[in-house]
Structure formats: structure tokens, C-alpha cells
C-alpha positions as CSV (number, residue, x, y, z in Angstrom):
1,M,24.2,-23.3,3.1
2,R,27.2,-22.7,5.5
3,Q,28.2,-26.6,4.7
4,E,27.6,-25.7,1.0
5,L,30.5,-22.5,0.5
6,M,33.1,-24.6,3.0
7,S,33.9,-26.9,0.1
8,L,35.2,-23.5,-2.2
9,P,38.4,-21.9,-1.1
10,K,37.6,-19.4,2.1
11,T,38.5,-16.7,0.1
12,L,35.9,-17.0,-2.8
13,A,33.5,-18.8,0.0
14,D,33.6,-15.5,1.6
15,D,33.1,-13.4,-1.5
16,V,29.9,-16.0,-2.7
17,A,28.5,-15.4,1.1
18,R,28.4,-11.2,0.8
19,N,26.8,-11.8,-2.5
20,L,24.2,-14.1,-1.0
21,V,23.7,-11.9,2.0
22,M,22.4,-9.0,0.2
23,V,20.3,-10.6,-2.2
24,A,18.8,-11.7,1.5
25,Q,18.4,-8.1,2.4
26,L,17.6,-6.3,-0.8
27,L,15.0,-9.1,-2.1
28,D,11.9,-7.4,-1.1
29,E,12.9,-3.5,-0.7
30,D,15.2,-3.6,-4.1
31,P,14.0,-6.9,-6.4
32,E,16.3,-5.4,-9.0
33,A,19.5,-4.6,-7.3
34,A,19.2,-8.1,-5.4
35,Y,19.1,-9.5,-8.5
36,E,22.6,-8.1,-9.6
37,Y,24.0,-9.6,-6.6
38,S,22.5,-13.3,-7.0
39,R,24.9,-12.8,-10.9
40,I,27.6,-12.1,-9.3
41,A,27.2,-15.0,-6.8
42,L,26.1,-17.5,-10.1
43,R,29.1,-16.1,-11.5
44,L,31.5,-17.4,-8.8
45,A,29.9,-20.6,-7.9
46,S,27.6,-22.0,-10.4
47,R,27.7,-25.2,-8.4
48,V,26.7,-24.7,-5.4
49,A,22.8,-25.0,-4.7
50,A,22.0,-22.6,-2.5
51,V,23.3,-19.6,-4.7
52,R,21.2,-21.4,-7.3
53,E,18.1,-21.0,-5.3
54,A,18.9,-17.2,-4.7
55,A,19.2,-17.1,-8.0
56,G,16.2,-18.3,-9.0
57,F,13.9,-16.0,-6.0
58,A,15.9,-12.7,-7.1
59,S,14.7,-14.1,-10.7
60,Y,11.1,-14.7,-9.7
61,A,10.9,-11.2,-7.7
62,T,11.7,-9.5,-10.5
63,A,8.8,-11.3,-12.8
64,R,12.0,-13.3,-14.7
65,Y,10.0,-16.6,-14.6
66,G,11.6,-18.5,-17.3
67,E,15.4,-17.6,-15.7
68,A,13.8,-19.0,-12.2
69,L,12.2,-21.9,-13.4
70,A,15.7,-23.0,-14.6
71,E,17.3,-22.1,-11.8
72,F,14.9,-23.8,-9.1
73,R,15.3,-27.1,-11.6
74,A,18.6,-26.7,-11.1
75,T,18.4,-26.8,-7.4
76,K,16.1,-29.7,-7.4
77,R,18.5,-31.4,-9.4
78,M,21.4,-30.8,-7.0
79,T,19.4,-31.6,-3.7
80,G,16.7,-33.9,-4.5
81,S,14.1,-31.6,-3.0
82,V,10.8,-30.9,-4.1
83,D,10.4,-28.1,-1.6
84,L,10.7,-25.6,-4.8
85,W,7.5,-27.4,-6.7
86,P,4.8,-24.8,-6.0
87,V,6.8,-22.1,-6.7
88,M,7.9,-23.9,-10.3
89,A,4.8,-24.2,-10.7
90,D,3.9,-20.1,-9.8
91,C,6.7,-19.5,-12.5
92,E,5.3,-21.2,-15.2
93,R,1.4,-19.1,-14.1
94,G,4.3,-16.3,-14.9
95,M,5.1,-17.2,-18.5
96,G,1.5,-18.0,-19.9
97,R,1.4,-21.7,-19.3
98,P,-1.7,-22.4,-16.7
99,E,-2.3,-25.9,-17.9
100,R,1.2,-27.2,-16.9
101,A,1.1,-25.1,-12.9
102,L,-2.2,-27.3,-13.4
103,A,-0.6,-30.7,-14.3
104,M,1.8,-30.1,-11.6
105,A,-0.5,-29.6,-9.0
106,G,-1.7,-33.3,-9.5
107,A,1.9,-34.3,-9.8
108,P,3.6,-37.0,-6.9
109,E,5.9,-34.6,-5.9
110,V,2.7,-32.8,-4.1
111,Q,2.3,-35.6,-1.8
112,K,6.1,-35.2,-0.3
113,L,5.3,-31.3,0.6
114,D,4.7,-30.7,4.0
115,K,1.8,-28.8,5.0
116,A,2.9,-25.4,4.1
117,G,4.2,-26.6,0.8
118,Q,0.8,-28.3,-0.1
119,V,-1.2,-25.3,0.9
120,E,1.0,-22.9,-1.6
121,M,0.3,-25.4,-4.3
122,R,-3.2,-25.4,-3.5
123,L,-3.0,-21.1,-4.0
124,V,-0.7,-21.4,-7.4
125,A,-3.5,-24.0,-8.7
126,A,-6.1,-21.4,-7.6
127,G,-4.3,-19.1,-9.6
128,A,-4.3,-21.0,-12.5
129,R,-7.6,-21.5,-13.0
130,Q,-8.5,-17.8,-12.7
131,D,-5.8,-17.5,-15.3
132,M,-7.8,-20.1,-17.8
133,G,-11.1,-18.2,-16.7
134,Q,-12.3,-20.9,-14.7
135,P,-13.1,-18.4,-11.4
136,E,-15.5,-21.3,-9.6
137,A,-13.2,-24.1,-10.5
138,A,-11.1,-21.8,-8.2
139,V,-13.3,-21.6,-5.6
140,V,-13.6,-25.3,-5.4
141,T,-9.9,-25.6,-5.8
142,L,-9.0,-23.8,-2.1
143,Q,-11.9,-25.4,-0.2
144,G,-10.7,-27.4,2.4
145,P,-9.8,-28.1,6.3
146,E,-7.0,-26.0,6.3
147,L,-9.3,-23.6,5.4
148,A,-11.5,-24.4,8.2
149,A,-9.0,-24.6,10.6
150,N,-9.2,-22.3,14.2
151,A,-5.7,-23.1,14.4
152,M,-3.5,-20.0,13.1
153,N,-0.7,-20.5,11.0
154,P,2.0,-18.7,8.4
155,W,-0.3,-19.1,5.8
156,T,-3.5,-19.6,7.3
157,A,-4.2,-15.6,6.2
158,R,-3.4,-16.1,2.9
159,L,-5.3,-19.2,1.8
160,R,-8.1,-16.9,4.1
161,Y,-7.7,-14.0,1.3
162,A,-7.5,-15.9,-1.6
163,Y,-10.6,-17.4,-0.9
164,A,-12.0,-14.2,-0.4
165,D,-10.7,-13.1,-3.4
166,A,-12.1,-16.2,-5.7
167,L,-15.6,-15.5,-4.0
168,L,-16.2,-11.7,-4.8
169,A,-14.8,-13.3,-8.7
170,V,-17.8,-14.7,-8.9
171,D,-20.4,-12.3,-7.1
172,R,-20.5,-14.3,-3.5
173,K,-19.7,-11.0,-2.2
174,A,-21.5,-11.6,1.8
175,E,-19.4,-14.7,1.9
176,A,-16.4,-12.7,0.3
177,R,-16.8,-10.1,3.4
178,E,-16.9,-12.5,5.7
179,W,-13.5,-14.5,4.8
180,F,-11.7,-11.1,4.1
181,A,-12.6,-10.2,7.6
182,K,-11.4,-13.6,9.3
183,A,-8.1,-13.2,6.9
184,A,-7.4,-9.9,8.7
185,E,-7.7,-11.8,11.9
186,A,-5.1,-14.2,10.7
187,D,-2.9,-11.2,9.2
188,Q,-0.9,-10.1,12.3
189,S,1.8,-9.4,10.3
190,G,0.6,-7.4,7.3
191,S,0.7,-9.6,4.5
192,T,-2.3,-8.8,2.7
193,D,-4.6,-5.9,2.2
194,A,-7.2,-7.7,3.8
195,S,-8.1,-4.9,5.9
196,D,-8.7,-2.7,2.8
197,R,-10.8,-4.8,1.1
198,L,-13.1,-5.4,3.9
199,A,-13.4,-1.4,3.9
200,E,-14.1,-1.2,0.5
201,L,-16.9,-3.9,0.2
202,D,-18.1,-1.9,3.3
203,G,-18.1,1.3,1.6
204,V,-15.4,3.1,3.6
205,E,-13.0,5.7,2.1
206,F,-9.9,6.6,3.6
207,V,-8.5,10.3,3.2
208,D,-5.3,11.7,3.9
209,A,-5.8,13.8,6.1
210,L,-2.4,15.5,4.6
211,V,-3.8,16.4,1.3
212,E,-5.2,19.5,0.8
213,D,-8.4,19.8,-1.7
214,P,-8.0,22.2,-4.2
215,A,-11.3,23.5,-3.8
216,E,-10.7,24.4,0.1
217,S,-7.3,25.3,-0.6
218,H,-8.6,28.3,-3.2
219,D,-11.7,28.9,-1.1
220,L,-8.9,29.8,1.6
221,A,-6.4,31.5,-0.7
222,E,-9.7,34.0,-1.7
223,S,-10.0,34.4,2.2
224,V,-6.9,35.6,3.2
225,V,-6.5,39.5,2.8
226,P,-2.7,40.5,1.8
227,A,-1.0,42.6,4.0
228,D,-1.1,45.3,1.5
229,A,-4.2,45.4,0.5
230,E,-5.0,45.7,4.2
231,S,-2.5,48.6,4.3
232,E,-4.9,49.9,1.8
233,D,-7.9,49.4,3.3
234,D,-6.7,51.1,6.9
235,A,-5.4,54.2,4.8
236,D,-8.7,54.0,3.0
237,D,-10.4,54.1,6.4
238,D,-8.4,56.7,8.2
239,E,-9.3,59.0,5.0
240,D,-13.1,58.4,5.6
241,D,-12.3,59.3,9.7
242,E,-10.8,62.2,8.7
243,D,-13.2,63.6,6.8
244,D,-15.6,62.4,9.0
245,V,-13.7,64.3,11.4
246,E,-13.7,67.1,9.9
247,I,-17.5,67.0,8.9
248,T,-18.2,66.7,12.7
249,E,-15.9,69.7,13.2
250,A,-17.8,71.8,10.6
251,E,-21.1,70.4,12.2
252,V,-19.5,72.0,15.7
253,D,-18.8,75.6,14.2
254,I,-22.3,76.2,13.1
255,T,-24.2,74.8,16.3
256,D,-21.7,76.6,18.1
257,E,-23.8,79.6,17.2
258,A,-26.9,77.5,18.4
259,D,-28.1,76.0,21.8
260,P,-25.5,73.4,23.1
261,A,-28.5,71.1,24.5
262,S,-29.8,70.4,21.0
263,F,-26.1,69.2,19.8
264,L,-26.5,66.2,22.6
265,D,-30.4,65.1,21.5
266,S,-29.0,65.0,17.9
267,P,-30.2,61.6,16.8
268,F,-26.5,60.7,15.9
269,K,-25.2,60.8,19.5
270,E,-26.1,58.7,22.7
271,P,-27.8,60.8,25.1
272,G,-25.6,61.7,28.2
273,T,-22.3,60.5,26.3
274,G,-21.4,62.2,23.1
275,T,-21.1,58.8,22.1
276,S,-21.8,57.8,18.4
277,K,-24.9,55.1,17.8
278,A,-23.9,54.1,14.3
């Protein structure tokens, strides 16, 4: 890329480079913003292959598949490279033309791809089969030595995940579970949700501890007594206590004329303590 930009005047090259850097930084977290930066770079230097490729990926990330395909084709013409062949085929899928994607999967350009590119092409072809309502063919498309290899490559987790998903689509759940587990094992970077899919097949449900159950919240609200209410209850209790005191005093007044021992033997008092049982 640096060499391509060196063909531009220095000030222009700096401006283009800054926009391309923003495209790279924002492509995953804010693809729309990345797209806008790519359009600026495209207006400044449309004859630079790196600019056309960046614009293609920004369009692809925002589902502008027609624009993306045009930019990738322009990049291929400029560089003569077939590295973008799988993503070009996926753009055909995005535009609702899976049959064209399948045709590209059988083109001579595929033989010129490296192993990673060939695996990507197989993933696209399997997706096209799914689009065309051919789930069994999608399963067969994904089968191969790369799937069963023990070596872990950057594409291993995605290939195993796609195979598990294809198996699930044809109701081969036991096999699908096995391959989701293998995909999760290979997915060290978290590029797939294989672990979640595996848990789903096992019937495991995850509950967010931070989210309160409305029913529990309602029960809790009913169990909490407002401070004012407690004060009122305390006041009522105090009044009752006052009444009890008055009654007791009246009883004492009455029994003062009787034998004091008879008061100590009352069923409402603990003999020998003068404290109430109740």
C-alpha cells in the first residue's frame, strides 16, 4: 500500500493514508463511518488499488453488495490477483444470485487461491447451496481433508462451525453437537458463537444476574414496609401498651385491697418473677 501511495503527491498521499487508516480502525465497530471515510479516499485516489479494495470491504460490511462487487472487480483488474475471488462470490450471494456464486466456486481462479482462500470459497459455496434450498448438498460441500485435520488454522473454527450448522439444518443433531464442540475448541479468538450453540443444544439457559425478575421485584416491594407505616404501627403499639398499663394499674388498685400473694399466683404472671408469660 505504501508503495502505491508513493505515486501520489505527498500531501495527497497523506490525506488518503489518513482516511484508509480510519477505514481499518472503524470497519468492525462502526462500518457506516468506515464507509464514509472510504468514499473520501475513493474521491481522492480512485486509481489506487488499495483504495478500491478498502472501499470494497467498507461497502461489503454495510451490505452494499453491488458497490462492493464493483470495487473488488476494479481491484482485480488493477492487480491481477484472485485473492478477492471468494468475497466477490459472496457478494453475488448477497445480491440474491447464489447460482453465480456456485459458478465462481467451480472457476479456474479457485485453483490459484491459497489454502485459506479455498476454504473461504467452500464456505461461500455451501452458503449458496443453503440459499438454493439444498441443505444436504451444503453438508457435502463442506466435507474434506481440511475439516478433519487436527492442525488448528485461522479458518478451522469457522469451517467446523459452518459444518455443524449445516448438519443441524438437516436434523442431524448428534453430529451437529459434536462439531459445535470441535468448533468451540478451535475458536480461541471468539470469532463464532459455537459455545452458545453447544449450550443451546444441551438445553442450558443463561440467566443474567443483573436483570431482576419482575415477580420477585413485586414480592420484594410488598415485603418492604415504609418507614411511615412502621412509625404508625409503633404508635399503635405504644397506645396499646398504654392501655395495658392502665388496665394493669386498675387491676393493681383492685387487688391492693386483697392479699398480695393472690396477684403473684395470677395465670398471666410467671410465679416468682412478676414477668408476663404472654
